[in-house]
C-alpha positions, 0 to 999 in steps of 0.5 A: 845731804838731807837724811830724808833723801839719802836711803842706806840699804838695811843690812840684809840688802847690803849683804845680799847685794854683795852676794850678787857681786860674788856670784859673778865670779862663779865658774859653773856653766849652769848657774851663778850662786854665791854665799857670804858669811858674816859675823858682827856685821863684818864679812868673814868669808865668801864663796861661789859655785864652781870646780875645786881649787886647781881644777879646770873651771867648769865653763872651760869643760872642767865638769863633764856633768855640767857640760852634758845635757843632763837635766837640772837636778839629775846626775848630781853625784857626777858633778864635781862643782862645789856649792857656794855655801860649801866654798864659803865654809871651806875658804874660811877653814883654809884661812883659819877663820872660825864661822861658829855663830855667824850668819850666811847670806846666799843667793839661793836656798841651801840644799840638804848637803850644804845645810849639814855643813852649815849646821856642823860649821856652827852657823846660826842663821841663813838668809837666802834670796831665791829657792833652789832645792829647799825641800821639807827635809832640809827646812825641818833639819835646820829648824830642829837644830835651831838654825834660823832660816829666812827668805830675803825679800827685796823692796 
């Protein structure tokens, strides 16, 4: 096969494509989001959004807030679902895998709470595809502690 006709995806595209597949496992009724943590171009952890381990899945009624007609972004304090970034970080911790110095690929930009977890876990770079609640405060906090954050652009 000629190298002129064989196109391999670059690393960002490769890991973001994997994140999209991981998102298909999300059990949240409202949206499917995933995070993939990578170190040295190797996947070390994945996570998707949904209810905590052992709890009834969100799509099965496990989260009353998600099952309600609460508008997007409201009553978040009542939501028992975990974010994808949170699950990827805690999944690594559960299995004794260090994430310090790693990159995190996420299908949506991190919220403020996830940004704080990313910082304290020692993740050095975040690559996200879509925008969620990526406000000025979140962006400035990540920048202030030298966590590189950039939006992925599909070709």
